[in-house]
MARNU-560492 format. One record per residue (C-alpha): residue in three letters; x, y, z. Coordinates in steps of 0.1 Angstrom, whole numbers, padded with zeros to 4 digits. Each point is the difference from the previous one (the first is absolute). Example, Ala and Ser with C-alpha at 12.3 -4.5 7.8 and 13.67 -1.06 7.14 Angstrom:
+------+-------+-------+-------+
: mifi :    px :    py :    pz :
+------+-------+-------+-------+
:  ALA :  0123 : -0045 :  0078 :
:  SER :  0014 :  0034 : -0007 :
+------+-------+-------+-------+
***
This chain:
+------+-------+-------+-------+
: mifi :    px :    py :    pz :
+------+-------+-------+-------+
:  UNK :  0030 :  0336 : -0044 :
:  UNK : -0022 :  0023 :  0026 :
:  UNK : -0031 :  0006 :  0007 :
:  UNK :  0001 :  0032 : -0025 :
:  UNK :  0013 : -0020 : -0029 :
:  UNK :  0033 :  0016 : -0001 :
:  UNK :  0031 : -0025 :  0006 :
:  UNK :  0022 :  0008 :  0030 :
:  UNK :  0040 :  0006 :  0001 :
:  UNK :  0023 :  0000 :  0026 :
:  UNK :  0033 :  0022 : -0007 :
:  UNK :  0027 : -0004 :  0025 :
:  UNK :  0027 :  0022 : -0005 :
:  UNK :  0024 :  0020 :  0029 :
:  UNK :  0000 :  0033 : -0023 :
:  UNK : -0032 :  0022 :  0009 :
:  UNK :  0005 :  0016 : -0038 :
:  UNK : -0007 : -0036 : -0014 :
:  UNK : -0029 : -0007 :  0017 :
:  UNK : -0014 :  0035 : -0009 :
:  UNK :  0008 : -0004 : -0034 :
:  UNK : -0016 : -0036 : -0007 :
:  UNK : -0030 :  0008 :  0024 :
:  UNK : -0009 :  0029 : -0023 :
:  UNK :  0001 : -0020 : -0033 :
:  UNK : -0018 : -0030 :  0017 :
:  UNK : -0022 :  0013 :  0024 :
:  UNK : -0028 :  0014 : -0029 :
:  UNK : -0003 : -0040 : -0011 :
:  UNK :  0010 : -0018 :  0032 :
:  UNK :  0001 : -0004 :  0036 :
:  UNK :  0032 :  0007 :  0012 :
:  UNK :  0018 : -0008 :  0030 :
:  UNK :  0035 :  0013 :  0010 :
:  UNK :  0028 : -0015 :  0024 :
:  UNK :  0029 :  0015 :  0007 :
:  UNK :  0019 : -0032 :  0017 :
:  UNK :  0001 : -0036 : -0007 :
:  UNK : -0019 : -0007 :  0034 :
:  UNK : -0029 :  0024 : -0008 :
:  UNK : -0004 : -0014 : -0035 :
:  UNK :  0000 : -0036 :  0011 :
:  UNK : -0026 :  0011 :  0024 :
:  UNK : -0023 :  0017 : -0027 :
:  UNK :  0009 : -0032 : -0023 :
:  UNK : -0026 : -0019 :  0022 :
:  UNK : -0029 :  0025 : -0020 :
:  UNK :  0010 : -0020 : -0027 :
:  UNK :  0008 :  0029 : -0027 :
:  UNK : -0009 : -0009 : -0036 :
:  UNK :  0039 :  0008 : -0005 :
:  UNK :  0031 :  0014 :  0020 :
:  UNK :  0027 :  0028 : -0014 :
:  UNK :  0028 : -0011 :  0022 :
:  UNK :  0035 :  0021 :  0000 :
:  UNK :  0031 : -0023 :  0001 :
:  UNK :  0027 :  0022 :  0023 :
:  UNK : -0023 :  0010 :  0035 :
:  UNK :  0018 :  0003 :  0033 :
:  UNK : -0007 : -0028 :  0022 :
:  UNK : -0018 : -0027 : -0020 :
:  UNK :  0011 :  0009 : -0036 :
:  UNK : -0022 : -0011 : -0030 :
:  UNK :  0014 : -0038 : -0005 :
:  UNK : -0007 : -0006 :  0038 :
:  UNK : -0038 :  0014 : -0003 :
:  UNK : -0007 : -0022 : -0032 :
:  UNK :  0013 : -0034 :  0023 :
:  UNK : -0020 :  0007 :  0027 :
:  UNK : -0030 :  0007 : -0027 :
:  UNK :  0004 : -0032 : -0015 :
:  UNK :  0005 : -0020 :  0035 :
:  UNK : -0036 :  0012 :  0008 :
:  UNK : -0026 : -0021 : -0015 :
:  UNK : -0026 :  0033 :  0002 :
:  UNK :  0027 :  0017 : -0020 :
:  UNK :  0019 : -0024 : -0023 :
:  UNK : -0022 :  0004 : -0026 :
:  UNK :  0000 :  0042 : -0006 :
:  UNK :  0019 :  0012 : -0030 :
:  UNK :  0031 :  0020 :  0010 :
:  UNK :  0016 :  0026 : -0021 :
:  UNK :  0033 :  0014 :  0008 :
:  UNK :  0010 :  0036 :  0000 :
:  UNK :  0037 :  0008 : -0006 :
:  UNK :  0023 :  0022 : -0014 :
:  UNK :  0013 : -0002 : -0040 :
:  UNK :  0033 : -0007 :  0016 :
:  UNK : -0011 : -0030 :  0019 :
:  UNK : -0003 : -0027 : -0029 :
:  UNK :  0016 : -0025 :  0022 :
:  UNK : -0030 :  0007 :  0027 :
:  UNK : -0027 : -0007 : -0031 :
:  UNK :  0017 : -0033 : -0008 :
:  UNK :  0000 : -0010 :  0036 :
:  UNK : -0036 :  0009 :  0010 :
:  UNK : -0009 : -0018 : -0032 :
:  UNK :  0019 : -0030 :  0011 :
:  UNK : -0022 :  0001 :  0035 :
:  UNK : -0034 :  0005 : -0015 :
:  UNK : -0007 :  0036 : -0006 :
:  UNK : -0025 :  0002 : -0028 :
:  UNK :  0020 :  0033 : -0019 :
:  UNK :  0016 :  0031 :  0009 :
:  UNK : -0001 :  0035 : -0004 :
:  UNK :  0027 :  0025 : -0002 :
:  UNK :  0007 :  0033 :  0016 :
:  UNK : -0003 :  0028 : -0010 :
:  UNK : -0038 : -0009 : -0007 :
:  UNK : -0014 :  0003 : -0034 :
:  UNK : -0041 :  0003 :  0005 :
:  UNK : -0005 : -0020 : -0031 :
:  UNK :  0019 : -0030 :  0008 :
:  UNK : -0010 :  0001 :  0038 :
:  UNK : -0035 :  0000 : -0014 :
:  UNK :  0006 : -0027 : -0027 :
:  UNK :  0021 : -0021 :  0020 :
:  UNK : -0027 :  0004 :  0031 :
:  UNK : -0028 : -0004 : -0028 :
:  UNK :  0019 : -0031 : -0012 :
:  UNK :  0002 : -0018 :  0034 :
:  UNK : -0038 :  0011 :  0010 :
:  UNK : -0013 : -0016 : -0031 :
:  UNK :  0022 : -0032 :  0010 :
:  UNK : -0015 : -0002 :  0036 :
:  UNK : -0037 :  0005 : -0015 :
:  UNK :  0008 : -0032 : -0025 :
:  UNK :  0012 : -0019 :  0029 :
:  UNK : -0030 :  0006 :  0022 :
:  UNK : -0024 : -0006 : -0033 :
:  UNK :  0019 : -0033 : -0003 :
:  UNK : -0003 : -0010 :  0037 :
:  UNK : -0039 :  0008 :  0001 :
:  UNK : -0004 : -0018 : -0032 :
:  UNK :  0023 : -0031 :  0019 :
:  UNK : -0022 :  0003 :  0030 :
:  UNK : -0033 :  0002 : -0021 :
:  UNK :  0013 : -0036 : -0017 :
:  UNK :  0012 : -0011 :  0033 :
:  UNK : -0032 :  0003 :  0011 :
:  UNK : -0020 : -0010 : -0028 :
:  UNK :  0023 : -0034 :  0000 :
:  UNK : -0008 : -0007 :  0033 :
:  UNK : -0038 :  0006 : -0004 :
:  UNK :  0001 : -0027 : -0028 :
:  UNK :  0020 : -0023 :  0021 :
:  UNK : -0024 :  0001 :  0027 :
:  UNK : -0030 : -0003 : -0027 :
:  UNK :  0019 : -0026 : -0017 :
:  UNK :  0007 : -0020 :  0035 :
:  UNK : -0037 :  0001 :  0011 :
:  UNK : -0009 : -0013 : -0034 :
:  UNK :  0022 : -0030 :  0004 :
:  UNK : -0014 : -0007 :  0034 :
:  UNK : -0036 :  0006 : -0011 :
:  UNK :  0007 : -0025 : -0028 :
:  UNK :  0013 : -0028 :  0022 :
:  UNK : -0024 :  0005 :  0027 :
:  UNK : -0029 : -0005 : -0029 :
:  UNK :  0021 : -0029 : -0013 :
:  UNK :  0003 : -0020 :  0031 :
:  UNK : -0037 :  0007 :  0012 :
:  UNK : -0014 : -0012 : -0033 :
:  UNK :  0018 : -0034 :  0011 :
:  UNK : -0015 :  0005 :  0034 :
:  UNK : -0035 :  0009 : -0011 :
:  UNK : -0001 : -0036 : -0021 :
:  UNK :  0009 : -0017 :  0033 :
:  UNK : -0028 :  0008 :  0025 :
:  UNK :  0021 : -0014 :  0031 :
:  UNK :  0030 :  0023 : -0003 :
:  UNK : -0017 :  0028 :  0016 :
:  UNK :  0028 :  0026 :  0013 :
:  UNK :  0028 : -0025 : -0010 :
:  UNK :  0020 :  0020 : -0022 :
:  UNK :  0001 :  0030 :  0028 :
:  UNK :  0010 : -0024 :  0026 :
:  UNK :  0029 : -0019 : -0019 :
:  UNK :  0013 :  0031 : -0011 :
:  UNK :  0001 :  0012 :  0037 :
:  UNK :  0019 : -0036 :  0008 :
:  UNK :  0024 :  0006 : -0028 :
:  UNK :  0009 :  0037 :  0011 :
:  UNK :  0004 : -0016 :  0036 :
:  UNK :  0022 : -0030 : -0009 :
:  UNK :  0021 :  0023 : -0024 :
:  UNK :  0005 :  0029 :  0032 :
:  UNK :  0009 : -0032 :  0021 :
:  UNK :  0021 : -0019 : -0025 :
:  UNK :  0023 :  0031 : -0005 :
:  UNK :  0015 : -0002 :  0035 :
:  UNK :  0014 : -0032 : -0010 :
:  UNK :  0034 :  0005 : -0017 :
:  UNK : -0006 : -0026 : -0023 :
:  UNK : -0027 :  0020 : -0016 :
:  UNK :  0007 :  0039 :  0014 :
:  UNK :  0019 :  0009 : -0031 :
:  UNK : -0031 : -0014 : -0031 :
:  UNK : -0026 :  0011 :  0028 :
:  UNK :  0006 :  0039 : -0006 :
:  UNK : -0028 :  0025 : -0001 :
:  UNK : -0004 : -0004 : -0036 :
:  UNK : -0003 : -0036 : -0003 :
:  UNK : -0026 : -0002 :  0028 :
:  UNK : -0021 :  0029 : -0022 :
:  UNK : -0001 : -0017 : -0026 :
:  UNK : -0007 : -0036 :  0015 :
:  UNK : -0029 :  0017 :  0014 :
:  UNK : -0012 :  0012 : -0028 :
:  UNK :  0001 : -0029 : -0021 :
:  UNK : -0015 : -0025 :  0033 :
:  UNK : -0033 :  0009 : -0012 :
:  UNK :  0007 : -0018 : -0035 :
:  UNK :  0007 : -0033 :  0012 :
:  UNK : -0034 : -0014 : -0005 :
:  UNK : -0005 :  0014 : -0035 :
:  UNK : -0002 : -0028 : -0018 :
:  UNK : -0031 : -0013 :  0015 :
:  UNK : -0018 :  0018 : -0023 :
:  UNK :  0006 : -0030 : -0024 :
:  UNK : -0008 : -0025 :  0021 :
:  UNK : -0039 : -0012 : -0011 :
:  UNK : -0029 :  0007 :  0023 :
:  UNK : -0012 : -0033 :  0008 :
:  UNK :  0032 : -0005 :  0015 :
:  UNK :  0013 :  0034 :  0017 :
:  UNK : -0035 :  0004 :  0016 :
:  UNK : -0008 : -0037 :  0003 :
:  UNK : -0014 : -0002 :  0042 :
:  UNK :  0023 : -0026 :  0011 :
:  UNK :  0031 : -0017 : -0004 :
:  UNK :  0014 : -0004 : -0033 :
:  UNK :  0008 : -0035 : -0019 :
:  UNK :  0036 : -0009 : -0007 :
:  UNK : -0008 :  0009 : -0035 :
:  UNK : -0017 :  0032 :  0008 :
:  UNK :  0027 :  0007 :  0023 :
:  UNK :  0025 : -0006 : -0028 :
:  UNK : -0020 :  0026 : -0022 :
:  UNK :  0000 :  0024 :  0030 :
:  UNK :  0036 : -0002 :  0002 :
:  UNK :  0005 :  0014 : -0036 :
:  UNK : -0011 :  0039 :  0015 :
:  UNK :  0037 :  0003 :  0010 :
:  UNK :  0016 : -0004 : -0037 :
:  UNK : -0031 :  0019 : -0012 :
:  UNK :  0006 :  0029 :  0022 :
:  UNK :  0038 : -0001 : -0008 :
:  UNK : -0009 :  0000 : -0040 :
:  UNK : -0027 :  0031 :  0003 :
:  UNK :  0028 :  0017 :  0017 :
:  UNK :  0031 : -0011 : -0019 :
:  UNK : -0024 :  0012 : -0034 :
:  UNK : -0008 :  0033 :  0018 :
:  UNK :  0036 :  0004 :  0000 :
:  UNK :  0007 : -0006 : -0034 :
:  UNK : -0024 :  0026 : -0006 :
:  UNK :  0019 :  0029 :  0016 :
:  UNK :  0029 :  0018 : -0016 :
:  UNK :  0020 : -0006 :  0035 :
:  UNK :  0003 : -0024 :  0023 :
:  UNK : -0018 :  0011 :  0037 :
:  UNK :  0017 : -0018 :  0031 :
:  UNK : -0032 : -0004 :  0017 :
:  UNK : -0016 : -0025 : -0026 :
:  UNK :  0034 : -0018 :  0000 :
:  UNK : -0010 : -0004 :  0038 :
:  UNK : -0040 : -0007 : -0008 :
:  UNK :  0014 : -0029 : -0025 :
:  UNK :  0020 : -0017 :  0024 :
:  UNK : -0028 :  0001 :  0025 :
:  UNK : -0025 : -0013 : -0023 :
:  UNK :  0017 : -0026 : -0015 :
:  UNK :  0019 : -0016 :  0032 :
:  UNK : -0022 :  0013 :  0029 :
:  UNK : -0010 : -0039 :  0006 :
:  UNK :  0032 : -0013 : -0002 :
:  UNK :  0012 : -0019 :  0033 :
:  UNK :  0034 :  0002 :  0015 :
:  UNK :  0007 : -0039 : -0002 :
:  UNK : -0009 :  0000 : -0036 :
:  UNK : -0034 : -0015 :  0006 :
:  UNK : -0018 :  0030 : -0019 :
:  UNK : -0009 :  0012 : -0032 :
:  UNK : -0001 :  0008 : -0027 :
:  UNK :  0035 : -0005 : -0009 :
:  UNK :  0010 : -0019 :  0036 :
:  UNK :  0028 :  0024 :  0010 :
:  UNK :  0017 : -0005 :  0032 :
:  UNK :  0017 :  0024 :  0025 :
:  UNK :  0016 :  0032 : -0013 :
:  UNK : -0006 : -0008 : -0033 :
:  UNK : -0036 :  0011 :  0004 :
:  UNK :  0006 :  0040 : -0001 :
:  UNK : -0005 :  0015 :  0034 :
:  UNK : -0028 :  0020 : -0011 :
:  UNK : -0024 : -0033 : -0004 :
:  UNK :  0017 : -0014 :  0030 :
:  UNK : -0011 :  0024 :  0018 :
:  UNK : -0037 :  0002 : -0018 :
:  UNK : -0004 : -0035 :  0006 :
:  UNK : -0001 :  0005 :  0041 :
:  UNK : -0026 :  0029 : -0001 :
:  UNK : -0020 : -0017 : -0026 :
:  UNK : -0005 : -0035 :  0022 :
:  UNK : -0002 :  0023 :  0034 :
:  UNK : -0027 :  0019 : -0016 :
:  UNK : -0015 : -0030 : -0012 :
:  UNK : -0001 : -0018 :  0032 :
:  UNK : -0016 :  0024 :  0018 :
:  UNK : -0026 :  0008 : -0025 :
:  UNK : -0033 : -0019 :  0000 :
:  UNK : -0008 : -0021 : -0031 :
:  UNK : -0035 : -0016 : -0009 :
:  UNK :  0016 : -0031 :  0006 :
:  UNK :  0023 :  0005 :  0033 :
:  UNK : -0004 :  0026 :  0026 :
:  UNK :  0026 :  0027 :  0008 :
:  UNK :  0025 : -0009 :  0022 :
:  UNK :  0014 :  0019 :  0031 :
:  UNK :  0031 :  0019 : -0006 :
:  UNK :  0021 : -0018 :  0028 :
:  UNK : -0009 : -0032 : -0019 :
:  UNK :  0008 :  0013 : -0033 :
:  UNK :  0035 :  0010 :  0014 :
:  UNK :  0003 : -0034 :  0014 :
:  UNK : -0008 : -0019 : -0032 :
:  UNK :  0025 :  0025 : -0021 :
:  UNK :  0026 : -0007 :  0028 :
:  UNK : -0002 : -0035 : -0008 :
:  UNK :  0008 :  0004 : -0033 :
:  UNK :  0031 :  0022 :  0003 :
:  UNK :  0029 : -0015 : -0025 :
:  UNK : -0028 : -0022 : -0019 :
:  UNK : -0027 :  0024 : -0013 :
:  UNK :  0014 :  0034 :  0012 :
:  UNK :  0035 :  0017 :  0001 :
:  UNK :  0016 : -0008 :  0036 :
:  UNK :  0008 :  0040 : -0002 :
:  UNK : -0032 :  0012 : -0006 :
:  UNK : -0017 : -0023 :  0021 :
:  UNK :  0022 :  0010 :  0029 :
:  UNK : -0006 :  0036 : -0011 :
:  UNK : -0042 : -0006 : -0002 :
:  UNK :  0005 : -0017 :  0037 :
:  UNK :  0024 :  0028 :  0013 :
:  UNK : -0026 :  0027 : -0006 :
:  UNK : -0033 : -0024 : -0001 :
:  UNK : -0021 :  0030 :  0022 :
:  UNK :  0006 :  0024 : -0032 :
:  UNK : -0017 : -0022 : -0022 :
:  UNK : -0028 : -0008 :  0022 :
:  UNK : -0006 :  0036 :  0000 :
:  UNK :  0002 :  0004 : -0040 :
:  UNK : -0027 : -0029 : -0001 :
:  UNK : -0020 :  0020 :  0026 :
:  UNK :  0002 :  0032 : -0020 :
:  UNK : -0012 : -0017 : -0032 :
:  UNK : -0026 : -0024 :  0011 :
:  UNK : -0027 : -0007 : -0024 :
:  UNK : -0034 :  0014 :  0019 :
:  UNK : -0024 : -0022 : -0022 :
+------+-------+-------+-------+
***
């Protein structure tokens, strides 16, 4: 449709008489372009007319060849084409329709037939354009809502994670740092052929989104234990260890409340429940060992311990980064997955940079 509201039609015919007859019929309501050869027609078709009336029998490039080239060009492949043919050329009509022509008009032209068939094609074009616009609007709205839902989901995760963080006054920016360590570990591990298939972009994105919920279960720990300004007794430590199951249980209850499973919640549940397991089987809550511990939890385990070592507590000083690295390396194959430990050591400067970036200021 042109700026003046009239549709545009390209008429292609080597007969000056045919061009004149059709132009006279259509000009009152349409903007008309004319071409006397296939080459000229293909150039004009790039202006994207609403409809092409195409003569079958032309010297040089005939109508079939023109139609084929129109369909090969992404800019013109969807333009409706109506063949112009004589009454005796029924085989031309059949061939043209098979090749993708939308309709045909026979010569000699009957004005009422020309206007009716052109009008039908223009209405069909208008309907297609309307549908395309509606689809574009729908896709835009879906995209907007997906972004909105994504943002809501991320805000909800952060709010829940900070709920646990607020109750534990020692954690500070622990969530941001551990999330950074988890992403760095995953990116480092994907270079290892053992993990490259699993650690694709989608998995890493979900892993990073899930990581902040690793200690959500701490909201179920009594204040006198969680906020105790000193080391815990054995009984208090046993109570504190329940936060792993509290966290996974809470996430599992959230999963039951939604109509469809969310992959990031599955990872969040793994991390919350098993990030205190040890590679040698000496961790909690289930005493899992080796690769029986989900990869997400094995990654979180190292991230969580490294941050605990370099962070001050009321009962201890912050450990220098290099000392913390050596302590983790000493636990290779014991507390931590050897491959994850190696990835940590290989890219240690990146972990130190993350720790500096989100260093607690107070």
